[in-house]
C-alpha positions in Angstrom: 0.0 0.0 0.0 2.8 2.4 0.9 4.6 1.8 -2.4 1.4 2.5 -4.4 0.8 5.7 -2.4 4.4 6.8 -3.2 4.0 5.9 -6.9 0.7 7.9 -7.2 1.7 10.5 -4.6 -1.9 10.4 -3.5 -3.7 9.0 -0.5 -7.4 8.5 -0.3 -9.0 10.8 2.3 -10.8 7.8 4.0 -7.6 6.0 4.4 -5.9 9.2 5.7 -8.6 9.6 8.4 -7.8 6.1 9.6 -4.2 6.9 10.4 -3.0 8.2 13.7 -0.8 11.3 14.0 2.4 9.3 14.2 1.5 7.4 11.0 0.6 10.6 9.3 4.0 12.1 10.1 5.8 9.0 8.8 3.7 9.0 5.6 4.4 12.8 5.1 8.2 12.2 5.5 8.1 9.3 3.1 6.2 11.3 0.4 8.6 14.2 0.9 11.6 12.0 0.4 10.1 10.6 -2.8 9.6 14.1 -4.1 13.2 15.0 -3.4 14.4 11.8 -5.1 12.3 12.5 -8.2 13.6 16.1 -8.3 17.2 15.0 -8.1 16.7 12.4 -10.9 15.1 15.1 -13.0 18.0 17.5 -12.4 20.6 14.9 -13.2 18.7 14.0 -16.5 18.6 17.7 -17.5 22.3 18.1 -16.8 23.1 15.2 -19.0 21.0 16.5 -21.8 22.5 20.0 -21.5 26.0 18.5 -21.5 25.2 16.5 -24.6 23.8 19.5 -26.3 26.9 21.6 -25.5 29.1 18.8 -26.8 27.2 18.7 -30.1 27.7 22.4 -30.6 31.5 22.0 -30.0 31.8 25.0 -27.8 34.1 25.5 -24.8 33.0 24.7 -21.3 33.2 28.4 -20.4 30.1 30.6 -20.5 29.3 34.1 -19.3 25.9 35.3 -18.1 25.4 38.9 -17.3 23.5 40.3 -14.3 20.8 42.7 -15.4 19.5 45.8 -13.7 16.0 47.2 -13.2 16.1 48.6 -16.8 16.7 45.1 -18.1 20.1 46.1 -19.3 23.5 44.7 -18.3 24.3 45.8 -14.8 27.7 47.5 -14.7 29.7 48.5 -11.6 33.0 50.3 -11.9 35.2 49.9 -8.9 36.1 53.2 -7.3 33.4 55.4 -8.8 30.9 55.1 -5.9 31.5 57.1 -2.8 31.1 53.9 -0.6 33.8 52.0 -2.6 36.8 51.1 -0.6 40.4 51.5 -1.7 42.3 48.5 -3.1 44.7 48.4 -0.1 41.8 48.5 2.4 40.0 45.6 0.6 43.2 43.5 0.7 43.7 44.2 4.4 40.1 43.2 5.1 40.5 40.0 3.1 43.7 39.2 5.0 42.0 40.0 8.4 39.1 37.7 7.5 41.4 34.9 6.5 43.3 35.3 9.7 40.1 35.3 11.8 38.8 32.1 10.2 42.1 30.3 10.7 42.3 31.5 14.3 38.6 30.4 14.9 39.4 26.9 13.6 42.4 26.6 15.8 40.5 27.9 18.8 37.6 25.5 18.2 40.1 22.6 18.1 41.5 23.7 21.5 38.0 24.2 22.8 36.9 20.7 21.9 40.0 19.3 23.7 39.3 21.4 26.8 35.7 20.4 26.8 36.6 16.7 26.6 39.0 17.1 29.5 36.4 18.9 31.6 33.8 16.3 30.8 36.1 13.5 31.7 37.2 15.2 35.0 33.8 16.2 36.3 31.8 13.2 35.1 34.0 11.0 37.3 33.3 13.2 40.3 29.5 13.1 39.7 29.5 9.3 39.4 31.3 9.1 42.7 28.8 11.5 44.3 25.9 9.4 43.1 27.4 6.2 44.5 28.0 7.9 47.8 24.4 9.0 47.9 23.2 5.5 47.1 25.2 4.0 49.8 24.1 6.6 52.4 20.4 6.7 51.7 19.7 5.9 55.4 22.0 8.7 56.7 20.5 11.7 58.4 19.1 14.7 56.6 22.1 16.8 57.7 24.5 14.5 55.8 22.2 14.7 52.8 22.3 18.5 52.8 26.1 18.4 53.1 26.3 16.2 50.0 23.9 18.5 48.2 26.1 21.5 49.0 29.2 19.6 47.9 27.5 18.8 44.6 26.5 22.4 44.1 30.0 23.4 44.9 31.3 21.1 42.2 28.9 22.5 39.7 30.0 26.0 40.6 33.6 25.0 40.3 32.9 23.4 36.9 31.1 26.5 35.6 34.0 28.7 36.8 36.6 26.6 35.1 34.6 26.6 31.9 34.3 30.4 32.1 38.1 30.8 32.7 38.9 28.3 29.9 36.6 30.2 27.5 38.2 33.6 28.4 41.6 32.1 27.9 40.5 30.7 24.5 39.2 34.0 23.4 42.5 35.7 24.4 44.5 33.1 22.6 42.2 33.4 19.6 42.8 37.2 19.4 46.5 36.8 19.7 46.6 34.0 17.1 44.5 36.1 14.8 46.9 39.0 15.1 49.9 36.7 14.5 48.3 35.1 11.4 47.4 38.6 10.0 51.0 39.8 10.4 52.3 36.7 8.8 50.0 37.1 5.8 50.9 40.7 5.6 54.6 39.9 5.6 54.0 37.3 2.8 52.1 39.8 0.8 54.8 42.4 1.3 57.5 40.0 0.2 55.5 39.1 -2.9 55.1 42.8 -3.8 58.8 43.4 -3.2 59.6 40.5 -5.4 57.3 41.8 -8.2 58.9 45.3 -7.9 62.4 43.7 -8.1 61.3 41.8 -11.2 60.0 45.0 -12.8 63.3 46.8 -11.9 65.3 43.9 -13.3 63.2 44.0 -16.6 63.8 47.8 -16.9 67.5 47.3 -16.2 67.7 44.5 -18.8 65.9 46.7 -21.3 68.3 49.6 -20.7 71.2 47.1 -21.0 70.0 45.9 -24.3 69.6 49.4 -25.6 73.1 50.3 -24.5 74.4 47.2 -26.2 72.6 48.1 -29.4 74.1 51.7 -29.1 77.6 50.3 -28.7 77.1 47.9 -31.6 75.9 50.8 -33.7 78.9 52.9 -32.8 81.3 50.1 -33.4 79.7 49.3 -36.7 79.9 52.9 -37.7 83.5 53.1 -36.7 84.3 50.0 -38.8 82.4 51.4 -41.8 84.2 54.8 -41.6 87.6 53.1 -41.3 86.7 50.9 -44.3 85.7 53.9 -46.4 88.8 55.8 -45.5 90.9 52.8 -46.3 89.3 52.4 -49.7 89.7 56.1 -50.5 93.4 56.0 -49.5 94.0 53.0 -51.7 92.3 54.7 -54.6 94.3 57.8 -54.1 97.5 55.8 -54.0 96.6 53.8 -57.1 95.8 57.0 -59.0 99.1 58.6 -57.9 101.1 55.5 -59.0 99.4 55.4 -62.4 100.1 59.1 -62.9 103.7 58.8 -62.0 104.2 55.8 -64.3 102.5 57.2 -67.4 102.7 61.0 -66.9 106.2 61.4 -65.6 104.9 63.6 -62.8 103.6 67.1 -62.9 106.3 69.7 -63.3 104.1 72.3 -61.9 103.5 71.6 -58.2 100.0 71.8 -56.9 99.5 75.2 -55.3 98.8 75.1 -51.6 95.0 75.2 -50.7 93.5 78.6 -50.2 92.9 79.7 -46.7 89.4 79.1 -45.5 87.3 82.2 -45.2 86.2 83.4 -41.8 82.9 82.0 -40.6 79.9 84.1 -41.5 76.9 83.8 -39.3 74.6 84.1 -42.3 76.3 81.3 -44.1 74.5 78.0 -44.4 76.2 75.3 -42.4 77.0 72.0 -44.1 74.7 69.1 -43.4 71.2 68.9 -44.8 71.1 70.4 -48.2 68.0 72.1 -49.5 66.9 71.0 -53.0 66.7 73.5 -55.8 63.4 75.3 -56.1 62.9 74.3 -59.7 62.2 70.6 -60.5 62.8 69.7 -56.8 61.2 66.3 -57.2 63.6 65.3 -60.0 66.6 66.5 -58.1 65.6 64.5 -55.0 65.1 61.4 -57.1 68.5 61.9 -58.7 70.1 62.4 -55.2 68.5 59.2 -53.9 69.6 57.1 -56.9 73.2 58.5 -56.8 73.9 58.7 -53.1 71.3 56.7 -51.2 70.6 53.7 -53.4 74.2 52.4 -53.2 73.9 52.5 -49.4 70.7 50.4 -49.7 68.7 53.1 -48.0 65.1 52.0 -47.3 65.9 48.3 -47.4 65.7 45.9 -44.5 68.8 44.9 -42.6 69.6 41.9 -44.9 69.0 44.0 -48.0 66.6 41.4 -49.3 63.7 43.7 -49.9 62.3 47.2 -49.2 61.3 47.8 -45.6 57.5 48.0 -44.9 57.8 51.4 -43.3 59.7 53.0 -46.2 57.8 55.5 -48.5 58.7 57.6 -51.5 58.4 61.4 -51.8 55.4 62.4 -49.8 54.2 65.7 -48.5 53.3 66.3 -44.9 49.6 66.1 -45.5 50.0 62.8 -47.5 52.0 61.3 -44.6 49.4 62.4 -42.1 46.6 60.9 -44.2 48.3 57.5 -44.1 48.7 57.7 -40.4 45.2 59.1 -39.7 43.6 55.8 -38.9 46.5 54.3 -37.0 47.1 54.0 -33.3 49.9 55.6 -31.2 53.1 54.0 -32.3 52.3 53.8 -36.0 55.1 55.3 -38.1 56.6 55.6 -41.6 59.8 57.0 -43.1 59.3 59.2 -46.2 61.6 61.1 -48.5 61.3 64.8 -47.9 59.9 66.9 -50.7 61.9 69.9 -49.7 65.4 68.8 -48.7 67.8 66.0 -49.4 66.9 63.8 -46.5 64.1 61.8 -44.8 61.2 62.5 -42.4 60.1 60.2 -39.7 56.4 60.6 -39.3 54.7 58.9 -36.4 51.5 59.0 -34.4 51.6 59.8 -30.7 49.0 60.3 -28.1 49.0 64.0 -28.8 48.7 63.6 -32.6 51.0 63.1 -35.6 54.6 64.3 -35.3 57.3 64.7 -37.9 61.1 64.4 -37.2 63.7 65.3 -39.9 66.4 62.7 -40.5 69.8 64.0 -41.5 71.3 61.8 -44.2 74.6 63.6 -44.8 78.0 62.1 -44.2 76.7 58.7 -45.2 75.0 58.2 -41.9 71.5 58.9 -40.5 70.7 61.1 -37.5 67.5 62.5 -36.1 67.9 66.3 -36.3 69.1 67.5 -32.8 70.2 64.0 -31.6 73.8 62.8 -31.3 73.2 59.2 -32.1 74.4 58.2 -35.6 73.3 55.1 -37.5 74.7 53.5 -40.5 71.3 52.7 -42.0 67.7 53.8 -41.8 66.7 50.3 -40.7 69.2 50.5 -37.8 67.7 53.8 -36.7 64.2 52.4 -36.8 65.2 49.2 -34.9 66.9 51.2 -32.2 63.9 53.4 -31.5 61.6 50.4 -31.3 63.1 49.7 -27.9 64.5 53.2 -27.0 62.2 56.2 -26.8 62.4 59.0 -29.3 64.4 62.0 -28.2 61.8 64.8 -28.1 59.4 63.1 -25.7 61.3 60.3 -23.9 58.3 58.0 -23.7 57.3 57.4 -27.4 58.4 54.4 -29.4 58.1 53.1 -33.0 55.7 50.2 -32.7 53.8 49.5 -35.9 55.0 50.2 -39.4 52.6 51.9 -41.8 52.9 50.2 -45.1 51.9 51.0 -48.7 48.3 51.6 -49.7 47.0 48.6 -51.7 47.4 49.2 -55.4 49.3 52.5 -55.1 53.1 52.1 -54.4 54.6 55.6 -53.8 58.3 54.7 -54.3 58.3 53.2 -57.8 60.1 56.2 -59.4 63.0 55.8 -56.9 63.9 52.3 -58.1 63.2 52.5 -61.8 
């Protein structure tokens, strides 16, 4: 009958009226257990079906569900914007204090259980002895019974007093242990923060060391190149002098001494970046690039295999800014100047687009106003990818701005 009632989850009212209160309670608990069992089976079946459905869709096990506000939109809370928001350090301290309190409570509870067991063992033996004494002396006078009663009350008072003192001692120990654990966690957090700061300092030192190594390599490479060029020129001059002496018999008229250099004129243009002629300036710049820069493989990558992605032809300031207009801070390009024999480094910063002139005289490349000299444009770009640009001190060349699809702007330089 009980099985049928649990299957149907129904009991006839006439049958129910025949049951006493105890049977009704038992039947209620049985029906409630059956409901819980069915609910658990249903939940397990739904979970299996959901897992199978997710597996069929071949999606990852991670999912995100957003809490929605009263306006049925995603609820967003930005830490620190509300007046009641706590600082990060205070939140960390509270978490440490809570962890210390929980650990101290667990340790205190363990000690409390041991103390409770000791007290139970101690006083339970005394109570047993008292009960036996009372049983043996049932026929003793009332005065003796009252004395035994007072002794028993004294024992109970003593037990309560010892429990109270033990509880106070436990609370004191718990507070001390809580403070010790908190200080230990605080010290661990401080050491971790110190270690992270040391790691950051080490990374900065390593970065500066790499930049210094690159600077030294650049200077050493430049010195070797200068020495090689001077050696080649000296050999050429010696070879020409020898040929002239062998076939020309020497020059009877000695070469006059060089004219003295004129005094410096403040209005005179200093050597270095040369301005192109006003007429046909584009043709003169193309001729200068082909005659002086192309033999140095200017605009090529370090291995000279192909043109660098950041290199552009003769572009105006507006054309360079148009190419960089949609980029992010750190986008850059190197273009041939339309006004002087040199290059312009155009890059996008947080403040906008900036332009730096590159001096290409003396067969080396230098940002105007900087002392660092590089043997190639690619070396200059590679250096400032890890070292900040001189005007700002915190801007780097991060992303090269390449050519526009279908419109290469340096074709006339290599044809």
